[in-house]
N, C-alpha and C positions, 0 to 999 in steps of 0.2 A: 328065828330064822332068818336070813339075810335076803334081800334081795339085791341088785347089782345095778346101778346105774353110772355115771361118770358128767364131769364136769371140765369145761374148756379152760387150757389155762395154754396161751399160745396161740398154733397152730395143732395143738397134741390134743386128744380127750385120756384126762386120768381116771381111772374107775374109780369107783365112790363105792364103799358096802352101806347100807341102810339098813339098820336093826330097827324094830320097834318092841316096845312090851303095853301090857295095858294091865291094869291091877287096878285093886276098888280103894279110893280115896276120894279126897278131893277134887274138884275134877279144875286138871293142869293139864296145860298140855308144853312140855319141858323137851325141847331141841336141843342138843351139842354137836360141834363140828360144821355148824352152818355160819356167817353171817348174821349176824342182829334184825340187820335192813330185811335179808331176805329172810330166814328164820319169821318172823312178824307176818311179812304178805305170806308166806305157804300156809301158815296158821287160818288166815282167811279163803282160800285159796281150798283146799284140802278140804275142809268142814263146808263152805257151800257147794260141793262138789260131788260129795259123798252123800250130803242131805237132800242134794237135788237129784242125786240120779237111785233115789229110795234108802239108801241104809242109812240106817239111825244113828246118830255122831254118836259115841257112849260118854256117859257122867262118869268118867271115870280118871284117874289119875293116866296119863299116857305118858312114857318116854320115846323120842327118838334120838338113835344117834349115828351121823354121818361120818363113816370113816374114811380117811382120804389121807395120801401125803403133805398136801396142800389143805388149806381151808377154804371150803365148797361155799359159792353164789351161783345166783343166777335162776332160774326159775323153769329150766330141762328136769329138777330132779324133782317137779312137782310127784310125775305120775310115780315113782319108784315106791314116795312116801306113802302114798293112798293105800298103793299095793302089797306093803309092806302093810302097814295099819288093816286092813281090808284080812289077808291071811291072820292076823294077829287075833283078831276077832272070829275067823271061822266062817268069814264067808263064799273062801276060795277052796273049802273042801282041807284036805289033809295032804293029799298028793303033795308033797313039797318038789317032786320036779317038776309038774306044771309050770311052778315059777324061777325055781333055780335056773333053769337054762336057758336065760330070759335079761336084756339087761331095759333097762325100762329107763324110754329118753320122751321126754313131753311137756309141757307145759298144761296145766289144766285149767276151764277156764270156771266159773261158778258155776254155768249150768251144770257140767259133766261132760263138756267135751275136748277132744285132744285139742292142741292146738302144737301148731308146727313153732321149732324152736333152731336158732343157729348153729351150726357147729354140728350137724346128723351125719355128716360124712365118716371124718374125722371119730364121732363117736362108734361109726358100723363100724369102722377099722378095730377101734378097741374092743368091740364085742369080738370079732373075728378072732382078734388076736387070742381071747380067753373061749375060744371056741362054744359062743352064747349064738340066740336067735338075738332079734333086738326087734325092739316094739315101741313105733314111736306114729305123729299124728299121720295124717294121707296125706298135706304137702310136704311130708319128708320123705315118702316111699318111694318116690323112684329113684334121689337121691341117696339115701341108705342104700340103696338095691348096687347100687355102683360096688360097693364091699365082697360081693360075691356071698351075701349070706341070707336065710331067711327072713327077711323084714314080712311082720306083723302090725298093719295099718286098720286100726281099731277107730271108726270115730269120735263113740261116744267111753267115757267108765264104763256104762252100762255093756257097750259091745265085746268091753273087756272082759267084765266078767263073765258073760255066759260064754266067752273062747275058752278062757279056762277053764269054768266048770262042765260046758257040754261039749268043747272044740268044735263052736263053728267059724265058719271061714272067715277070716280078716286078713289072711298073707297078701301080699303084693304079688301079683303078677302080671304086671306093666312090662312093656319094654324099656331095658335102659340103655336104645341104644343110642345116641345121637337125632332129636327132631329136625326133620328133611325140614327145611324152610325153604322158600318160597326165595329162586335169586333173582335178586332186584336188584340192577346196577349199583355198585361200590368203589368211593374214591380207588384211582388207581394215576400212576404215572403217566404215561397217554395223556390225562389230563394236563400237566406242566408242558408249560410254552418260553420259552427263552432262558431258560437255567440251567443249560449241560453240567457246566464246572458243578451247581451244588446236585445234582442229580448225581453226578457221578461221586461225589463226599460219601451221600446218603445210602450209596453201593458199596462203599470202602468201610462207612460203620456197621450197615447192616449183616454185611460178610463175616466182621474182625470182631462184632461187640464193641464196637467204641461207643463211646458215648458220645456227642459232638452239639456243638453251638452254632446254632444261624446267627447272623447277623447281615442285617439288612433293614430301609426304611422300611415305613408303611407301603403297601400293596405291593413288596417283591417277592412274593409266597412263601414267606417261611411258614404259616401257618399250613399253607395247603403240602409244604411236602412232609410235614410232620407228621400226619393226619394220615401219610399212604407210605411212610417208612413200614407199618409193622406190615402191612400187605408184599412186599419183597422179602421177608422173614421167613424161613422153612417152615411147612405144617407142624401142626403140637405133634409129637407123636405122645400115645395112648399114657405113660408115668408123667408126661409133661403136662397132660390133658387131664390128670387126675391130681396133681402138684395145683394147679390153678385152682380148679373143684372143690378141691380142699380149704386152700384160702378164701375161695369165696364165699365157703359157709361159712369159715367161722366171722366172715363178716354177716352174714347173713343176706347175699344176693342169691342166692341158688334155690330160695323155698320154692318149691311149685313146679322147678326144676331139673335136670340133670347133669349130664357130662359137659364140661365146657372145653368146646371145639376149636375155638377160634381167638389167636392170640389176643390179648389183652391191650386196652390203646386208653389211657387214663389221660386226665387233662383236667387237672386241678387247676381252681381260680387263683389269684397272688392272694389272696386275703387269708388261706387258710395258715391252720397253725401247726405249731412244729408236732402234737400228735396227731391231725389229722394227716399231713405229708409222713411223719416217720411211724406212729402208733402211737398207742400209750393210753391214757383215759380209765377212769375205772367206771365197770369193766374196762381190761384193756382189749383195744380192737387194732387189727392194721391199718396200718395208714396207706396214703398212695403208693407209695413209695412201692411195696409188700403186694396189694392188688395189681400194681403191674409186672407181677414177677412172670418171667417167660414173656415178658410182651414190653411195649412203652411206655417211655414215661415222659410227658409233656412240659413242659415249666414254659409257657407264652410269658411274655413281656418277665423277663427274670430279673432286672432290676426292680421290679415294683414289687418284688416279693421282701419279705421281714429280711432284712442280715442273718437276726439269730437261728430263724428257720431253715436257711438256708446252708447255713454249718454244718447243723448237722446232720446234712449229706454227706459230707468226708465221708467220714468211714464207712457208714454201710454200702456205698456207691466200691469203696476198694475191698472188703470183707467178702459183698453180695450177703449180706442179712443183718439185721433189726436186733439188736439184743437191748432189752431194755431190762434193766434192776429194779430190781423193787424190794422190800424189807421180806415181802413172804417166796421171793425167789426171783430170777432169771428167768423172762420173756425171750425167745427166739420166733421171729418172724423168717420167713425167705423172702431174699428180695436179689433174684437174678434179675436186672431189670436195665434196659437201654434206655439212656437219658436222653431226651433231647432237649434245649432250650433254646430259645429264642429273642433274640430285642434287636434294638435299634443302634444305631451305630454313634447317635449324641438324642440329647432326649426329644429334639424337636425330628431328629429322623431324617436330615435333609445333609448330616455331612459324607462326602465324596461321589454328592450326586452331582453329574454334570450339568444338570436342565434347574435345580431351585441351589440357592444358595440356605449355608446354612448359617442361623441367627444366633448361635449358643456362644459361651461365651468356653473360654481352657477352665475356665473354676466347673462352670457347671458339668462340663462334659468328662473333667476328672473328676467329680463329684458320682456323676451317673455309673462311669468306667468302675470308683470304688463299690460301685453295690455289690457289682457280682462277683467282685477280687475274694471271697473268702472260698469260692467254690470252682473257681476257672481252672483249676490242676482236677477235677476231676475228667477232663474234655479232653479227648485223646484229638477230635476232630473238631479245628475251628475255618469258619470257612463263611464270605461277605457273599450275598450276593444283591448282585449291579441292579440298576433300575431296570425294569421290563421295556423291553421296545415295544410300543403299543402297534407300530406300525407293521413289524416281525408277527406279532401275537394277530393283529387283524388280517392280516394276512393269509395266517394260518401254514403261513413256511417253517422251516428251520429243524430240525430234528427231536421224535418223539419216539419212543421207546415207554413199552406195556408194562405192568407191571410183574406179568409174569415171565419175561424175557430176563425181566432184571433178577427177579427168586430165583429161577434155571442158575444164573451163576454165583447170587447166593451159594447156591445149594452145591455146586459142584465146588465153590474154595472150600466149603465147613469142611465138605467131604474131604477134600487134604486133607484140612489139616486133623480131622480124626485120621485120617490113614498114614500121620507121624505121631500117632496116640495124645494127642489132644482131645481127649475124649468132650471136655466143653473147653472150646478157645476164649468166650467170655469167664470164666473160672478162672484159668489158670494167667490172670494179669498180667504178672511177674515172668510167665518162661517163654522163650522160645524152643521150639522142638524140632531141630533138624534139618533147619534152612540157616545156609553159611551165608554169608557177604564178598560179592565178586571185589575184584583188585578194586574195579572204576566206580561202584558202591562205598566200599571203603575210602577212598580216595574221598570222596564228594562228602561221606559225613564225619570225617578228618577235620578238612577245609571247614564245613558249618560249625565243626565245635569247636576251633579255633577262631574264627572271626565272627560270629555270629554269640559265642557267648551261653552255648547254652547250656543249661543244667544236666544232672544224672538225671533226671526223672523226665527231663526232654530227650537226650540220646536214649530211656528206657521204652518212651510213649513212641519214640521218631523209626526206633528197629520193630515195632510188633505192627506200627502201621504202614510202616514199610512189605512186613511179611505178608500183611495181611492182602495188600497190592501185588506182590508176585502171586500171592495164590488165585488172584480173581485171572490175571493173567495167562495164571498156567505154568509157572516158573517153575525151576530145582530151583533156584539163587536167587537172591533176592538184588537185582542189577541196578544200574547207578539210576535207571530212567524211574527205579520204585523208588529210590532215595529221594529223587528230586520231586517225585510229588508228595511225596508225605513232609517235605520239606516247603511246603506251601499248604497244609490242612499243623502241621507240629509247630516249626521255626518261629524265629524271632517278629516275621513279619504277617503269619499265617494268623488271617480273622481281620485284619485292618483292612479298611476301608479303600476300594479301589484294588484291590488284590484278588486274583484270582488265577484258575492254576492252566497253563500252558505245558504242554513236554514240554521238556526240556531235552538236548541235545545229548548223543552219549559223549561220554569222556574219552578224550583218545589217550 
């Protein structure tokens, strides 16, 4: 008799067939197709769960085989192994369909309770593709139900035996809709005072999916701005919510919860390892870059990150996915993430401050900048935040804009991109669709290339940023004003202390 389960590889659940056989002989439990460490633990948990559920563990030769395209590991196959053995021993009757139409995905405790596992949603999606129901622990039921299949959620192994034998009710009938949360005041761009140029740059970044680097001294508002960026991104679509929920499920972040509807915001500490940032480990887990998929990843105090860790970011931010090569195969995670970097202009943070002098030497500044040089190219936009004018802030003067109004601008800009056939502007990082340069804009761009030494990547980046600015302005053509603003973000002076954007006059 074959029993179905699944194990997690990357973001997917790979179907696994479990076979069990019992015969007279010396009491042994032989397991094939399972990693050695997982096999040792499975023997202990299954024996304990069966014994504490009132099932006499047989004193004979037991053989279990896990059949899968890749080697199986993890605790989520415990339940399938126990069911396969119970059926082989005759405890579940002879009706094969009662177990053949289900995928079993849960860990067993020694007491016989079903424990939740990471990856319940991708396992349920795998069951759906096979036309099966799924059996999971109670804490995984709401998450698994998002796949739109029948979910059976017994609390113990005894409950499952009774359900199979006499069809007791174990099906999950709860709501799979997002839980209604109490609305509490969250971060909003209306809290930001005195940084209109930075707010504008953040809006451009959100509209075009451009990675952005914020440079400013302590207290300039870098972290404050970054934490509000996700509030101006368009709301997640249902498909995007499922993608995010699947990733968080694989990471074990959705146990007891349901659909993720808010755009992720992740801000790892600068001491994080390459595996923590990009993904990996044994078993492999998604890193912070993937956990921020369809959302924002903030790298605060960027120069404090390990240089090698930062270098790992270059390829995933270009391809929008993480590919981890292992001996058993390649693991792929989605990483369509908007990256926000934040750093001081120098080690002391006072470079360019008109009210306080910088005490850093040229050597120390050069060394500080060299720490981030491996990934400067991933940032389409670089902007310097001037020191806050505390007099303006105290008087509560100056323009303010809410996240809701900025989000409306971003949504309108992305709708224009979609209308031109850019299904996802952030994934098409090397394409420009249907928007041409005006004569004035072309002259300005050619002048910048000739006199400022822009590289081919700078040119491509500036065209894309200019196009996003034009979309925000509702223009059909990239004009000189759009290129002029893009030059402040991308050009040779972008990100330099004391350099801020002012609308340039049109060329005659």
